[in-house]
C-alpha positions in Angstrom: 4.9 108.3 144.7 1.8 109.8 146.1 -0.7 111.5 144.1 -1.0 115.3 144.6 -4.3 116.1 144.7 -4.6 119.6 146.2 -3.7 123.2 145.3 0.0 124.1 146.5 -0.2 127.2 148.6 3.1 126.9 150.3 7.0 126.0 150.2 8.7 125.3 153.8 12.5 125.1 153.5 15.0 123.7 155.7 18.0 126.1 156.2 21.2 124.2 156.7 22.4 122.3 153.7 19.5 123.4 151.9 19.5 127.1 151.4 23.0 127.7 152.9 26.4 126.0 153.6 26.4 126.3 157.3 30.1 126.2 158.2 29.6 124.8 161.9 32.2 122.5 163.5 29.8 119.8 164.5 32.6 117.8 166.3 33.1 120.5 168.7 29.4 121.3 169.2 28.7 117.5 169.8 31.4 117.2 172.1 30.3 120.2 174.0 26.6 118.7 174.5 28.0 115.3 175.3 30.2 116.9 178.2 27.3 118.8 179.5 25.1 115.9 179.5 27.6 113.6 181.3 28.1 116.6 183.9 24.2 116.3 184.3 24.4 112.6 185.3 23.6 111.2 181.9 25.6 107.7 181.3 28.6 108.1 179.0 27.6 104.7 177.4 24.4 105.9 175.9 25.8 109.0 174.4 28.0 109.0 171.0 29.7 111.7 169.0 28.7 109.8 166.0 25.2 111.1 166.7 23.6 114.6 166.2 23.0 116.8 169.3 19.3 116.2 169.1 19.9 112.2 168.9 21.8 112.7 172.1 19.2 114.9 173.6 16.6 112.3 172.8 18.6 109.4 174.5 19.1 111.6 177.4 15.5 112.3 177.9 14.7 108.7 177.7 17.3 108.0 180.4 15.7 111.0 182.6 12.3 109.7 182.4 13.4 106.1 183.0 15.3 107.4 186.2 12.2 109.4 187.2 13.3 112.8 186.7 10.8 115.5 186.3 9.7 117.6 183.2 11.3 120.5 185.0 14.8 118.9 184.8 14.1 117.6 181.3 13.7 121.2 180.1 16.7 122.6 181.9 19.0 119.9 180.3 17.4 120.3 176.9 17.8 124.4 177.3 21.1 124.3 178.8 22.6 122.0 176.5 21.5 123.8 173.4 22.7 127.1 175.1 26.2 125.7 174.8 26.1 125.6 171.3 24.6 128.8 170.4 27.9 131.0 170.5 29.4 128.5 167.9 26.4 128.8 165.7 26.1 132.4 165.5 29.9 132.6 164.9 29.4 130.1 162.2 26.6 132.0 160.7 28.9 134.8 160.1 30.9 132.4 157.7 27.8 130.9 156.1 27.2 131.2 152.4 23.9 130.6 150.3 23.9 127.8 147.6 23.8 129.1 143.9 20.2 129.8 142.8 18.7 130.5 146.3 17.7 134.1 146.1 15.9 133.5 142.5 14.4 130.4 143.6 12.9 132.2 146.5 12.0 135.1 144.2 10.6 132.9 141.8 8.1 131.1 144.4 7.1 134.6 145.7 6.2 135.7 142.3 3.8 132.4 142.0 2.0 133.7 144.9 3.2 130.9 147.3 3.7 131.6 151.0 7.2 130.7 151.8 8.4 129.2 155.2 11.5 128.3 156.9 11.8 125.3 159.4 15.2 125.0 161.1 17.0 123.2 163.9 19.3 126.0 164.3 19.1 128.7 166.7 17.0 131.7 166.4 20.0 134.0 166.7 21.9 132.1 164.0 18.9 131.9 161.7 18.4 135.5 161.9 22.0 136.3 161.4 22.2 134.4 158.0 18.9 135.8 156.8 19.8 139.2 157.6 23.4 139.1 156.1 22.2 138.2 153.0 19.0 140.4 152.9 16.7 137.5 152.4 14.4 137.9 155.5 11.4 139.6 153.9 11.3 136.7 151.2 10.0 134.4 154.2 6.5 134.6 155.5 7.3 132.7 158.6 10.5 131.3 160.2 10.7 128.7 162.8 13.8 127.7 164.7 14.2 125.4 167.6 13.7 128.1 169.8 9.9 128.5 168.7 9.2 124.7 169.5 9.8 122.3 172.4 10.5 119.2 170.0 12.3 119.6 166.6 12.1 117.9 163.5 11.4 115.0 162.5 8.8 115.6 165.3 5.5 116.7 163.7 5.3 119.7 166.2 8.1 121.5 164.2 6.7 121.6 160.7 2.9 122.0 162.4 4.2 125.4 163.8 5.1 126.7 160.6 1.8 125.4 158.7 -0.4 126.9 161.4 1.4 130.4 160.9 1.1 130.1 157.2 -2.4 128.8 157.5 -2.1 126.2 155.2 -2.6 122.2 155.3 0.1 119.7 154.8 -1.6 118.6 151.6 -1.2 122.2 150.4 2.6 122.5 151.2 6.0 121.2 149.6 8.7 120.6 152.2 12.2 121.1 150.8 15.1 119.6 152.4 18.7 118.0 152.2 18.4 115.2 154.7 16.4 112.2 155.8 14.8 114.0 158.6 13.3 116.6 156.5 11.8 113.8 154.2 10.3 112.2 157.5 9.1 115.4 159.2 7.1 116.0 155.9 5.6 112.6 155.5 4.8 112.2 158.9 2.1 115.3 158.3 1.5 114.3 154.7 3.2 117.3 153.0 4.9 116.9 149.6 8.4 116.0 150.2 11.0 117.1 148.0 14.6 116.1 148.6 17.8 118.3 147.6 20.8 115.9 147.6 23.6 118.6 148.7 25.8 115.9 150.3 24.2 114.7 153.8 21.8 112.2 152.2 22.0 110.8 148.8 19.2 110.5 146.3 18.3 107.0 147.3 18.5 107.8 151.3 15.9 110.6 150.7 13.6 108.4 148.4 14.0 105.8 151.0 12.7 108.0 153.9 9.8 109.5 151.7 10.7 111.8 149.2 8.2 112.1 146.5 10.4 114.3 144.3 14.3 114.9 144.3 15.6 118.0 142.6 19.4 118.2 142.1 19.7 121.9 141.9 17.6 124.9 143.7 17.0 126.5 140.4 14.9 123.3 139.6 12.3 123.8 142.3 10.0 126.6 140.5 9.7 124.3 137.5 8.5 121.3 139.4 6.1 123.3 141.4 4.9 124.7 138.4 4.5 121.2 137.0 2.6 120.1 140.2 0.2 123.0 140.0 -0.6 122.3 136.5 -1.4 118.4 137.3 -4.4 119.7 139.4 
């Protein structure tokens, strides 16, 4: 566990699995993306439905570069592959529920004069639908969906986009997420990584991928941040 040595100014959240239970049919979405990529010439043997959409896209990009495809081709398959999933995401956003304590936690952090950000691999339309449904859009200073960046987390670009708009450094930022990808993203930039084991990753997996702290309930987060502030 690393020593925290800067004043905390911001908290950045993941969305799916951290703030909200996103009821997306991932099997169907993965099958759609795999089918699209195969139709674009990507070899079926390098694609697996056991992998996430972004893992498949990553392999497709490696294949495309190794076979001399242009950057325009890469951008096109990335954009079109994700476009096939957006309707499912927006529809799922209409069934999404917030986890207990989310609204109170966000309000408590704002009362502590912290900047609040959201960094999600979901589409802009689905993210906005969730925030608007529950009336929590105004609780965030910045929201960065996959539409705002070329490369999503754990690529540093995704989190860096949020940090830039919030005007904070990684060392001044707590990143909260439920997955190993969230922890990797935070640690690659030197932010404080807080894991929330809601089902995707276990406490052990979160710690193994860099979590500085783990909270088992969202409502515990303001208390942790307060303790970190007092340790300065």
